[in-house]
N, C-alpha and C positions, 0 to 999 in steps of 0.2 A: 128465491129459495130460503128456507129457514133450516136450522139444524134439526136433526131427527128428534122425535119425542123421546121421553125417558123410557128405559127398559120396562118390559112387561113380563110377567110370568105366564107362559103360554098354556099352563095346565090348570084345569078346573080343580077345585077342591073336592075332597072325598064326598061321595054321595052314599047315603045309607041304602045299600041295595044288597040284601042278604043273598039273593040268587047269584048276583054278579060275584060276590065275595066267595061264595061256595064254589062257583065254577073256576075262579082263579086259583083258589087253594087246591082244588083237585088237579088243575093243569100244571101247578108248580113242579110236580114231580117229573115233568118232561124236561125241565131245565137241568142240564147235566151238572153244572158247577154248584157246589154247596153254598159258597159265598153269594153267588147270584140269586139262588133260591131264598136265602135269608134276607137279601136286600128287597126282593119283591114282597116277602111277607111283612117286612118292616114298613114298606110304603103303604100297604093295605091297612096295617094296624095303627097307623098314625092318627092323631086327634083330627076330628072332622074340620076343625078350624084352620088347620095348617096345610101347606102346599107340599106335594111330593117332589118338588124340583130338586132338592138335595139328593134324594134317593135316586131320581132319574139320572142326574149328572154322575153320581157314583157308579151306577150301573153302566152308563155309557163308557166310562173309563176303565172299568174292571172286568166286565163280562166279555167272554169271547163272542165273535160276531153271531154265531148261531144262537147262543143263549140270549144275547141282547135283542135279536130280532123277535124271538118268541116272547120275551118279557115285555117288549114294547107293545106287541099285539095284545097281550093279556091286560096290561095296565091302561093303555090309551085307546084301545080299539072300541068299537061300537058296543060291545058287550062287557067292557071292562069297568072297573070302579071309577076311572078317570077318563071318560069318553071325550076325545078331542077331535071333532070332525074336520076342523080347519076349513070350513066352508061358510059362505054367507057373509063374509067380512066386507068392510069398506076400505077406502084408500088408507085409512088410519093403520090398518094391519100391515101395510107395506112400509110405513114410516118408522114405526116403533122398533126398538132394538130387542133382541132376544137375550136370554140369560144362560143359554147352553154353553158349557165349557168345551173347548176344542178337544178333539180326540183323533185317533188314527182314521185315515180314509175308509178302511174296510169296516170300521165300527160305525162310521157315519152312514155308509151304504146300508148296513144291517139295520140301523135305527130307522132310517127312512122307509126301507122295505117293510120293516115290522109295522110301522104306522099305516102304510098302504094296505098291508094284509088285514089289519084290524078294521078297515073300512072297505072291504072287498066289493060290496055291491056298488057303492059310490064310485070306486076306482074303475070298475068295468064300464059304468055309464059314461064316466069322463073320457075314458079311452075311445069309446065309440063316438062321442061327440067331437073329440079332437080329430078323429079320422075324417069326419065330415068337413072339417075346416081346412083340410089339406089343399083344397082347390080355391081357397079364399082369394089369392091374387088374381084368379081368372074370373071371379064373380063380378057382376055389375056392382059398382061401389055401394049403392043403396042396399042391395041384397046382402052384400058382405057385412055391412054395418048392422043390418037386421039380425044376421046370424050371430054376430058378436054380442048384440044386446040380449038375445035369447040365452046364450051361453052365460053371460054375466049375471042375468037374473036367476039362473039355475044354480050357479056355484059361487057367486060372490066374487070379490076382488082377487086378483092374482097378477103377478108380473106377466104371465102368459097373455092375459087379456089386455093389460095396460099397453104393452108394446104393439100389439096388433091394432088397437084403437088409435094409437099415435101414428102408426104407419098409414092407416086409411085417411086420417084427418090431415096428415102432411101431404100425402100424394094427391088427394082430391080436395084440397082446401077450398076451392071455389064451387064445389058441388053442394048446393043447398039441400039436396035430397037426403044427405047424410044426417042432417041436424036432428030429425025426430028420433031416430034410433040412438044417436049419440047422447041426446038429452036423457034418454032412458038409462043409459050406462052411467052418466054423470049423477043422476038421482040415486040409482041403486048403490053407488060407491061413495055417496056424500061428498062429491067433488067440490061443492061450494065451501065446505068446511075444511077440506084437505086437498087444495089444488096442486100442491107440489108434485106428487107423483106424475100426474098427467102432463104438466108442462115440462117437467124434467125429461120425460120420455119423448115428448114432441120436439123439444129442442134438438135432441140427437138425431131425429129423423129429418130435420129441415135440410134440404139439399142446396139452398141458395146462400149458405154461409160456410165459412171455413170450419170444417169439423175439428181439426186439430186445435184451432184457436178456441173454439167453444169448450173443448175437453180440458185444455190447460187452465182456462178460467175457472171451470168447475172444480178441478183438482186443487187449485190454489185456495179456493174458498173452504173446502172441507178437509183438507189434509191435516189441519191443526187439531181436528177432533179425533183422528185415527190413532188408536193405541196399538192394536195388533191385528185387527180384522177389518179391512176397509169395506167388506161387504155388509157390515152392519149399517152402512149409510147408503140409502137408496140412490142418490145421485152418482156415487162411485160404483155401486153394484151395477147400475145400468150401463156404465161404460164398458163392462167386461161380461158379456152374456154367457161366455163359455170359460171353463177353468183353464188356468195357465200351468198348473202343476198339481201333484197329488194333494199338497197342502191346500191349494186354492179350491180344488174339487171338494175337499171336506168342508171348507167355508161355504161354498155354493150350496151344498146339501143342507147344512144347518140353516142357511137363509131361506131355502125353499120350504123346509119344514115349518119355519116360523110364520110363513106367509099364507100358504094354501096347499091343500091336497093336490090341486091342479099343478102347482109349481113343483111339487115332489115328483109327480109323474113326468113332467117335462125335464126335470133335472136328471132323472134316471135315463130318459131317452138320450139326453146329451151325453151322459156317461157311456151309454151303449155305442153311440156313433163315434166316440173317440176311443174305441177299444184298441185301436192300433197304438195308442199312447200308453194305456193302462189296461192290458187285456185281462189281468186277473180280476179286476173289479167288475168287469162285465160278466164273467163266469159266476162270480159270487152273487151278483144281482139275480141272474136267472135261477140259480140254485135256491135262493131264499124266497123268491116270490111265490105266493100261492099259485098252484098250477093253473087255476082258472084265470088268474090275472096274467100269468106268464105267457099263456097262449095268446091272449089278446095283445099283450105288450109286444111280442115278437111280430105279430101281424101288423101292428101299428108301425114298427120300425121299417117294415118293407113296403109301406104305402108309397106309391109314386108321388113325387113332388117336383114341379117345374120351377127351378130357381130363376130361369131367364125371364119369367113373367114379372119379377120384381124390378127389373130395369128396362123393360121393353119400351118405356116412354122417354128414354133419354138417348143422346148420341153415344156411339160406341166409345169415344174417347173419354166420356164422363161416366161410363157405365160401371167401372170398377169401384169407384168411391160410393156411388149410389147403391150398388149391390152390397157393399160392406155395411152401409148404414141400415138398410132395410132387412138384411139377413138377420140382424139382431132379434127381429120379431118372429123368426121361424127357425130357431136353432134346434127345435125338436126334430128337424129333418136333417139328414146326413150332410148334404152338400153345404148347407148354410153353416152347420156346426163346424165342419172341418175348415171351411174358408175363414170363418171368424177366428177360430182358434189359431190357425196358422199365421194370420196377419197380426192378431193381437199379441202373440208371443213376441213379436218384434216391436210393435208400436207402443203397447201399454207400458213397458218399463221406462220408456222415454217420456211418455205423457205423465206418468206417476213417478217421476224420478226420485222425489223425496220420500214417497211412501215405500218404494222398492218392493212391489209385490213379487212373491217367488215365482220363478218360471223354470220349467223343465226344458231347458234349451236344447238338450240332446234328443228330444222327441219330435222336433219339427222337421217333417220330411220335405219341405218345399223351400224355394228361394235360395238354392245353392248357385249364386250368381258369380261370374267372373268379370274382371274389368272389361274385356272386349264386349261382353253382353250389354254392358251399361251404355255403350255408345252406338247401339243399334237402334234403328227407328222404332217407335211405338206404333202399333197397328190397331189399337183399340181392343176393348173387351167384348167378346161375343158369347162364348160358351162359359157356363159356370165353372168349368175346369180349366179355363184359359190361364189361370194364374200359375199353372204348371209349365207354361211356355213363356220364354223370356220376352218375346216381342208382342204377345197378345195381351196388351195392357194399355192403360192410359197413364197420365202422370202420377196418379195415386199409387198404383202398384209398382211403377218404376221407382218411386220413392222407397217403397218397402224393399224392393230388390237392392237398392243402393245401401239402405241401412243394414240389411243382412250381410251385404258384402263387407261393410265396415265392422260388423260384429265378428266376422270370421277371418278376415284378411288383415293382418297387422303389418305385413310387409308386401308392398307391391311396387311396380315400376313407376318412375316419375310420371306425373300427369302433365300432358301438354295443355296449352291454353285452349286449344280446340276441344279437347276431351272434357275439360272442366266446364267450359261454357255449355257444351252439349248436355252434360249431366244437370247443371243448374237449370237449363231451359226446360228440361223434361222431368223435373221433380217439383214437389210442393212443400211448403212449410218447413224447409230446412232450418230456418232461423229458430223454430220451436223444437225440432226433433234432434238436431245434432248436438252432441255434448261438446264442451270446451276442448277436451283432449282431441276429439276427432277433427275439429276445425283447425287446431294447431297442426295436426298431422297432415291435413290436406295441403296447406300451403308450405309445409316443410318438405313435402314430397314432390313439389313441382320442379320442373327443370329450369335452367337459368334463363332461357328466353321467355318462358311463360310466367316466371315467378312474380314479376311486378303486377300483372293483371290478376293472377290467382290470389295474390296477397290482398289486393283491393277487394275482390269478391268475397274471399274468406273472412276478411275483417269486417266487411259489411254484415255478414251473417252473425259474426261475433258481437258486433255492436248492437244488433237487434236483440240478442240474448242478454247482453251484459250492460250494466250501467257503470262499469269500471272506467275511471278517468284515463287510466293508462291505455286501455283498449281504444277508447275514443280518440286519444291522441295518435295512436298507431294507425288507426284507420284514416284519419285526416291526413297525416303526413305521407302515408303510402299512396293514397289516392292522388294527392297533389304531385308527388314525385313521378308517378306514372303518367299523369296528364301532361306534366311539363316536358318529360323526356320523350314521350311517344306521340303526343297530340298537340305539341306547341302551346301548351298552357290553356287549351280550350276544352272546357267540360262539354260544351255542345258537340265538339268533334268526337269526343270519347263516346258520348251517348249515341251519336249518329253512326259510329262504327259498330256499336253493339246491336243496333236495331235490325239490320237486314236478316241476320242469322239467329240472333238471340234476343228477340224483343221482350221476353219475359224478364230477362236479367236487367235490361234497360229500364223496364217499368219498376222492378224491385228497387234498383238504385235510386230511381226517382223518388220513391217513398222515403228512402234513407236521407236523401239530400234535401231535407226541408230547410226552411229559412234559417233557423238557428244554427244548423250544421254548416250551411253555406257561409254564414257570417264568420264562422271559425276556421274557414279554409284560407288563412291569412296569406298563404304563399301565392294564391291565384285570384282571390276575391278580396278587394281592398276596402270596401265600404258596405254599409248596410244597403244603400241604394243599389250598388252593383250586385249584391246578393239577390235583391228582388228582380233585377233585370235578368240575371242568370237563371233564376228559377222560372221566370216567364219563358225564356228562350227554350229551356229544357222541356217545359210543359208543352209548348207549341210543337217542338220537334217530335216528341213522342206521341202527342195527340194526333197530329196529321198522319204520321206513319202508321199508327195503330187504329186510326179512325175512332178515337175516344173523345167524344164531345166534352166529357167532364174535365179533361185536361185543358181544353181550349177555354172553357168557361172559367176555370180557376186562373188561367193566365190573364184573361180579361179582367177578372176581379182584382188581381195583383196590380195591374196597371191603373185601374180606377183608384185603388187604395194608395198607390204611389202619389197620384195627383192630390188625393185628399190629404195624404200625409204632409205634403208641402204646406197646404193650408193649415193643417193642424199645428205644425211647428210654428207657423206665423202667429196663430192665435195663442198657442202656449207661450210664445215669447212676448205676447202683449196682453196677457190676462190682467196684469196691472196696467191700466191705460188711462190717459187723460186726453180728451178731445181738445187739442191745442187751438184750432181755429175757433171752436165754440167758446173757449175760455178767453181768447183775445177779444171776441165780440162782447163778451160779458164785461171785461175790463174797460172797454171803450164806453159801453153803455152805463157802467156803474163805476166811474172814476173815483179813486181814493183821494181824499184831501192831501194826504202825505205824498202820494205819487204825483199829484198835480204840482205841489210845492217843489218837489225835487226836480220835476221837469223844467219848471221855471228857472230854477237855479242853474241847471246845466245848459239852458238856452243862452246864458251870458257866456261870452267867449273869454275865459281866463286861461288862454293858451300858455302863458308864461308863468302863471302863478300857481302855487300849491296851497294858497290860503285865501280866505275871504275877509274883507274889511267891512265892518258895520259900525254905525254910530249909536251909542247907548248913553243917554243922559249927558249929551254934549261931549262924550269921550269916544275916541277911536278905539274899537276893539278888534283885534286880529284873531280870527277863528280858523283853524286848520280844517281842511275838508273832512278828515277823519272824525273830527268832533261833531260833524253834522250827520254821522251815520245813523243816529237815532231816527232821523226822518226816513231814511231808507229802510231801517228795520221795521218801522211801523207800516210802511208801504208793503214790505215783504210779508208781515204778519197777516194783513188783510188778504193779500193774494194767496198765501199758503193755506189759509183756512178754506177759501173757495176751491183751491186746487185739490184739497183733501175731501171736502164734504159736500160740494155742490152736487145736487141730485141729477143734474143734466150731464155735466161733463167731468166731474171730479172722480178721484180714485174710489171713493165710497160707492159711487154709482156703478163703476165697472167691477169693483170687488163684489158687489151684490149680484149683478147680472151675469158675470163671467165665472165666478168661483162659488160663492156661497149658495146661490139659488139654482144654478144649472149643473155645471160640470163636475164639481168636486166630489159629491157623494157617489155619483155613478162611477167616476174614475177610481176612487178609493175602494169601492166595494166590488166592482166588476171582476169576476174570475176568482175572487177570494171567498165571498159568501158561499158560493156553490162549488168550491174546489173539491170538496169531498164527493160530489156527484159526478166528477169526471171518471171516464172508464178506468183510468189507471188505478183509482182507489175504490173500485167497486167492492172489494172484499171488506174494506173498513166499514162500509154501511151496515154490515151485519154484526158489528161489534157495538152493542148498545151502550156500553160504558164509554167507548171512544166517541160515539155519535153525541152522547150527552155532553161530554167535555167540549166537543167542537161547538155545539150550540151555545154553551155558556161563554166560550171565547168569542164567538161571532157577536153575541149580545154586548159583550164588553167592548169589542172593537167598534160597534155602532155607537156606543156611548162616547167613545173617544172622538169619533168623527163629528158627532153632534156638538160636543163640547167645543171642539175646534171651530166648527162652523158658526155656532150661535153665540159663543162667549168670547173666544180669543181673536178670531179674524174680524175684529170690529174696531172702529175708532172709539177711544175711551170717552165715556160720558157717564152721567149719573145713572142712566138706564143700562149702560154696558160697562160696569166698573172693571171688568177683566180684559177689556180690549187691549190689544198689544200695539195699536197705532195711536198716534197723538197728532191732532191738527193744530196744536199750539206751538208756535215758534220758540225754541229754546236759545238762550244766549250762551251756548257752549262754544268750544273752540271750532267745531265744525261750522256752526252758524256764523261766527265771526269771520272765518276764512271765506265763506261763501259771500258774505256781505262785502268784504274787502274786494273780492273778485268782481262782484256786481258793480261796485262803485268805480273800479278802475276801467271796466269796459264801457260804462256810461260816459266817463270823463274822456276816455280815448276816442270813443265814437262821436260823442256830442250830438247824437241824433235822437230826438225825443221819440221818433217812431220805433226805435229799438227797445223802448222801455218795457213794453208788454212781453215781447219775445224773451228778453233777458230775465224778466221776472219769472216766466215759466221755467226757464233754464235753472234759475236759482231754486225754484220749488223742487225740481227733480233732484238737485244736489242735496237739498234739505231732507227729502223723504228717503233718499237712498240708504242711509244707515239704518233706518227703521225696516226697510225691505230686507237688508242683509241680516238683521237680527231675527226677523220672522223666518227667513230661510234657514238660518242656523237652528232656531228652535224646532222647526219641523223636521229637518233632515238629520239632526243630532239628538236633541232631547226627546222628541216624540218617538223617534225610531228606537231609542234605548227603552223607553217605556213600553212601546208595542212589543218589542222582543221579550222584555221581562214578562209581559202578560202571556205571551205564547208559552214560555217556559213554565210559568206558574200553572197553566191549565193542562199542559201535555207532558210535564217532566216524568210522570210515573208511567207513561206509555213508551217504554224503551226496549222492550224485549223482542219486538217484531220489526224486521227491516222495513216493511211497508209503512209502518207507523213513523219510523224515523225519517223515511223519505218524505212523508207528508209534512212533518214538522219542518224539515229543512226547506221544502218548497214554499211552505207558508211563510217562513221567515224571509225567504228571498223575495216573494211577491210583495209582502208588506213593506219591506225595505225599499223596493223599486217604486212603489206607489208614493211613499212619503218623500223619496228623493225627487220624484217628478213634481209633486206638489210644491216642494221647497224651491224647485227651479223656476216656478211661476213668479216668485216674488223678486223681481228685478226690473230695472228700467228698460222699457222696450227699445229695440233698435230703431233707428230712424228709417224712414222709407215705408212704402206701401206695397201690397201685393194685389195683383188683379185676379179676379176669379169669376167663374160662371155661376149662375144661380143654382144650376143642377149640382155643381161641385160643393157649394155651401150646404145644400140639402143633404147630399151624401155624407158630408162631414158630420152633420148633426145625427144622421142615422147610424153612422159608424160609431160615434161616441155612445149612442144609446145602446147599440148592439154590444159593444165592448163592456158596458156596465152590467150586462145580464139582468138588468132590472125590468126589462120589457121583453115581450116575445119577439117573433120574427115576422113582421107584417109583410104583406104583398104590396108593392108600391107600383102605382101607375103614374106615368108622366104625361103631361100635355101642355100646350101653350107655345106661342111663337118666341118667347123670350127666355126659355130654359137655358139656352147656350149663349145668351148675350153676355158679353164680358163687361164687368163693372170694375171700378177702380177707386183708389183713395179711401177716404173715410166711409164711403158708401158700402165698402165691403164689410166694415165693422157693423154698421147699422143693419145691413141686410142679414148678416149672420145672427145678430141678436134677435131680430124679429122672426126669422125662420125658426130659430131655436124654440121660441115661445109657442108658435102655432103647431109645430111638429110634436113637441113634447105634450101639448094639450091632446093631440090625437093619440099619441102612444099611451099616455096615462089614462085617459078617460074613454078611449075608443075600444072597440071590440078586440080582444086579445088575438094576435096573429091574424087580424082581419085585413081588409083592403084599405089602403090609404091612397088617396088621389092628390097629386101635387100639380097644380096648374099655375104657370107663370106667363102672363101676357103683357105686352107693351101697349101703353096708352099713348095718346098724342105727345110727341116730343116737344119739350119747351125750347131747347136749343140743340144744336148738332151734337154737343158733348154731354147733354143731360137728357135722361129719359125718365118716364114715369112707369114703374113696373107694379103690376098688381099680382100678388101671390095669394093663392087660395089653397088651403089644405082641408080635405073632406074625409070624414071617417064615420063609421056606423057606431051608434051608441052600444056600449058593452052589453046592455040588457034593457028590456022594455021597462022594468021596474026602476032602473036608474035614470030613465029619460027625463022625468020631471025634475029630479035632483040636479042633473047637469044643466038643464035649461035655466033653473034658478041660479045656479052658480055663475053661468055666463052673463045672465041679466044683471046680477049684482056686480060682477067685475066690470062690465061695460058701462054700468050706471054709476060707478064709484066717483065721488065728487073730487077726490084729491089724488089723481094718478101720479103726481110728482113724488109723493111720499112713498109710493110703492117701489121706487128705485132702490130704496135702502131698507125696506120693511120685510121682515121674514114672513114666510107663509105662502099661501097660494096667490101670489101677486104677479104671476107671469103676464096675464092678460092686461093687467093694469100698467105694467111696464111697456107693453106693446102700444097701448094708447098714448103713453107719454112720448115714446120714441118717435111715433108717426104723426105727432101733432103738427099742424101748420102754423103759420105766423099768427093767425087769429085764435090759436089754441084749440082749433078743431081737429079731432083725431081722424085719421084716414084708416081706421081699423073697425071691423064689425063682424057680424056673424049672421048666418041664416040657418033655419031648421026646416028640413024637408022630410017629413015622415020620420024615419029612424036614422037619417043622415044629418050630421052636423058639419057645417062649413065655416071656418074662421079665415078671414082675409085681411089684407092691409095693402095700401098703396104707398109707394115710397119714391121720392125723387132721388135718382142715383146719377153718379158721374160715370159716363161710359168710357171704357178703356180705349186707348189708341191701338187699333188693330195692327198697325205697322210695327209697334214696339214688340220686341221678343218677350216671351214669357219670363217672369221673374222666377 
């Protein structure tokens, strides 16, 4: 929805019609008040280029009702100088605001009646056609839509037709026979250019969503535009089809005049049906109407209408809310008008709390409910007048009864736990409809035995309404205290106790007890993992009891994510990684001269000496071991350079494949780029200035990430002068201490075979300060810079609470992402984790989903090795390879399309070693892109130097895959096939199989 169009002047300019002028001048004498006569003369005599709006508004405020009615007929009627038929309009007429100034209700009635009298012929035809539509709910849907289309083409747009069209399209959404007539209406009303009215009305007719939630979202969106008359805004006017007070009736009549002659007649009918509220206005209407119209009008008011046809397609327990929604389209009939007005007088002030529409509360004749009535069983809604009986209702009308009880009863006896549970179980949307003071009153009025439980339930409602930290703490503390004292600390037992008699309360609490809330229940939930397990248990308990498959699916998903989370933590802890065995193999195959020299020296057993004697030019020279450290330093230099930059096993290789090329951008951007699109911030998307500021910030944030990825997280070289890592060994204190430690261990062990292991250990000691520096730079310096950028772009958006909450959440998310990224830069812990191939695939998919950079594909699994458990370094290599081929499918395949993952086992080399073939298949995103992607794959698989791809930026994932899966003779076990529009990328990898007897890590 968009804000309404700017105001328009609904009066045509003067037309040069001497006969019309003469007739009006002659009729002016019938206006009794001299000032009113002069105003009419002035309006006629004005320059032809000007509008009479000022004169009309002055008349509306100064003339008595009788004179105003006559003057309106003379000026705006069919034979007047400013004829305004208000017929034949499009949906634009329903959006734009009028310029009429507010006046007294009796004057508004006189003005509308005067306009109707001025178009008497049209008014009589409209009343006749409206009478024919009285049986619309009983018509076959296609015939009903045909009748509406004929009416629409005859008289143009109106709220009257709009609501009935929405009613039919909502109730018979799957009936294709309605489309032809519906398209006629859409064309006549220019719906393609002005779609808001139709979809606004349709939304309120939809019966498969929460009406109160829909209404409050709409109110939050438009309330900031309201100055004094909410009916100027179509989406708000649609929420209240009948007037709530005399003042609101005046606004409704102004709105009807600005939209259509049809709506004027419908508004007068509503006024007549509500005569028990404002009897004098009905008498005035009949007295002022042209007799020929008044006769037809009274006949129309007495036409039989069967309201039960509006809800004949739903169960009696749901009929009250469906009747409420659909009655909005038929308020020109008495039962619908009185029902909507009676309910809206109670609901609307709560839904429009900040707008505070005026309500004549003393005129509502229904819902005088007492506490004993609220704990009686509901029997469903059958008759249109059932709302007059306490038990003839569903949960919707029971909610209205409860709210009216709270409106009128400020002192009542204490609530028992049973009574309060019963009320909560048989009402809806209390978290939206109850005000803070009422919630406070509810748990303040509970008795001692029931207070703990009522406090929990009341605070749960309060928590849903409020984002106050104090309320949040109260809720959590009260809940834990109740669970500890009455249910032995078991949330599962508490929910199980609620389920038999009050399942809706259990379900509601389940929505409140999400993962973040459970993690903050410190008194009974002690870890994040326990929060997940508790949430699982609650979902399974409620799901089985209420037969809700969605809860069971969510529980299974949590368990899958728990297992994936363990793997994720393992990989997050080893983003910076060195393949130790591969490095040792390299050191053996490429021995350093200095390392060999040092090994030879320590092979001599100088167990009792701390120095070395050599002969130089015939003289004996005594050299201490520490003086020979330069040999060890040179050996360390060679090892450290390979440790850092080797494209197979070095840090640079894993920095590229694990951080720069794969996970980092998705992790940093996921949930941040599209934060504004979350339902919480829907309202902000209609603020163009805020949206533009957010786009500029997102672009700035992307530049920060790219600068970090491409320039900073690199080993420094001529090509990367800004890299924060250095592969050159420095002779600083840290290095000297590490060399001394290395020397002492070699001398103490005197085992040449330890040399390579100790050199790797030395390299980790040497790189560790650089990792700490990188971590501090990311988690401190870049966080400060990112926060400064947020403030720079959003500082001037501080007047709205939702804008402030958005900025606060944005800061929190950005801080969390930089802290997580900073935590990756550390030495990995020793040890390995075992994992199934399916779990590794799920980890990749979870990371992709969390990034929000891809859609949500459908995944099909196949193969005999999906659940084969692998171990050791094979887990790392399998993860890296699966990441490449899954990201290839996600990036270049059909968005939200099918992805097939097949993992099969080929012939086993040894009992502990297996050969697994993994294949990921996806459809090309489009036929036009097919040749482009085939060329891309051919180039990547034909690339002559896959080793360089390990550290080269760009689309080098496939090239990495070829390098990782190469065999001893440098042949790659990776490839691809194209079958029509399906692309399959595969690889074969030798893996170490886990010992199935060993418990899971």
